[in-house]
C-alpha positions as CSV (number, residue, x, y, z in Angstrom):
1,M,205.1,34.2,58.8
2,P,208.3,34.0,60.6
3,R,208.7,31.8,63.4
4,E,209.2,33.2,67.0
5,R,212.6,33.0,68.0
6,K,213.2,31.3,71.6
7,P,215.9,32.9,74.1
8,N,217.6,29.6,74.0
9,D,217.6,28.8,70.0
10,T,221.0,28.2,69.2
11,P,222.2,25.6,72.1
12,W,220.0,22.8,70.5
13,V,222.4,23.2,67.7
14,T,225.3,22.5,69.9
15,K,223.8,19.7,71.8
16,L,222.8,18.0,68.5
17,I,226.2,18.1,67.1
18,A,227.8,16.7,70.3
19,H,225.2,13.9,70.6
20,F,225.8,13.3,66.9
21,M,229.7,13.4,67.4
22,L,229.3,10.9,70.4
23,H,227.3,8.4,68.3
24,V,230.0,8.6,65.6
25,F,232.8,7.9,68.2
26,F,231.0,4.8,69.6
27,L,230.6,3.6,65.8
28,Y,234.3,4.3,65.2
29,K,235.3,2.6,68.1
30,Y,233.5,-0.5,67.7
31,S,234.0,-0.7,64.0
32,G,235.7,-3.7,62.5
33,E,235.6,-5.8,65.7
34,F,233.3,-8.7,64.5
35,L,233.9,-9.8,61.0
36,N,232.6,-13.0,59.2
37,E,234.5,-15.4,57.0
38,T,233.9,-12.7,53.9
39,G,235.1,-9.5,55.8
40,E,231.7,-8.3,56.2
41,A,231.1,-6.6,59.7
42,I,228.7,-8.3,61.8
43,I,226.9,-5.8,63.8
44,D,225.0,-6.3,67.4
45,E,221.7,-4.9,68.1
46,E,223.2,-2.1,70.2
47,E,225.4,-0.9,67.3
48,Y,222.3,-1.4,65.0
49,E,220.6,1.1,67.4
50,L,223.3,3.4,67.2
51,I,223.4,3.3,63.7
52,A,219.7,3.9,63.5
53,K,219.8,6.6,65.9
54,L,222.9,8.6,63.9
55,Q,220.4,8.2,60.6
56,E,217.9,9.9,62.6
57,L,220.1,12.6,64.2
58,K,221.4,13.2,60.7
59,G,217.9,13.8,59.2
60,S,217.0,16.0,62.3
61,Y,220.5,17.9,61.9
62,R,219.6,18.4,58.0
63,T,216.1,19.6,58.5
64,D,216.9,21.8,61.6
65,Y,220.1,23.3,59.4
66,D,217.7,24.3,56.5
67,Q,215.1,26.1,59.1
68,W,218.2,27.9,60.7
69,K,219.5,28.9,57.1
70,N,215.8,30.2,56.4
71,L,215.9,32.0,59.7
72,K,219.1,33.6,59.1
73,S,217.8,34.7,55.6
74,E,214.8,36.2,57.2
75,I,216.9,38.0,59.5
76,N,219.3,39.3,57.2
77,Y,216.4,40.7,55.2
78,C,214.7,42.3,58.0
79,Q,218.2,44.0,58.9
80,N,218.3,45.2,55.5
81,L,215.2,46.8,55.6
82,V,215.8,48.2,59.2
83,N,219.1,49.9,57.7
84,Q,216.9,51.3,54.9
85,C,214.6,52.8,57.4
86,Q,217.6,54.1,59.6
87,N,219.1,55.8,56.2
88,R,215.6,57.3,55.3
89,L,214.9,58.8,58.6
90,L,218.5,60.0,58.6
91,Q,218.2,61.7,55.4
92,G,214.9,63.1,56.4
93,K,216.6,64.9,59.5
94,V,219.4,66.2,57.3
95,N,216.7,67.7,54.9
96,I,214.8,69.4,57.7
97,F,218.2,70.8,59.2
98,I,219.2,72.0,55.8
99,R,216.0,73.6,55.3
100,I,216.1,75.1,58.6
101,F,219.8,76.1,58.3
102,N,219.2,77.7,54.7
103,R,216.1,79.8,56.1
104,T,218.1,81.1,59.2
105,L,221.1,82.1,56.7
106,S,218.4,84.0,54.3
107,F,217.1,85.8,57.2
108,R,220.7,86.9,58.2
109,I,221.7,88.0,54.9
């Protein structure tokens, strides 16, 4: 059963990407500021929370992106069915027109 589409389904992708990019910016800004003697990065609790949130957002994005691809696939399938129905309907009208037109021609001859 396809899921119902909400009127504001697409803005969540934009918000998610913006949120993701904000976290990437903060991680990039603060990366490498604190190193121990061996050159390993030392992170504080705030950075750790940002990294955890980033991982969570990545997982959420992947899940949502997969759902979006499935929804897009369903929409393409339905659009194909609609196009086929339109073609059949048009062909049926053309056949009826040809039958009526041929009948009127045969009466005039």
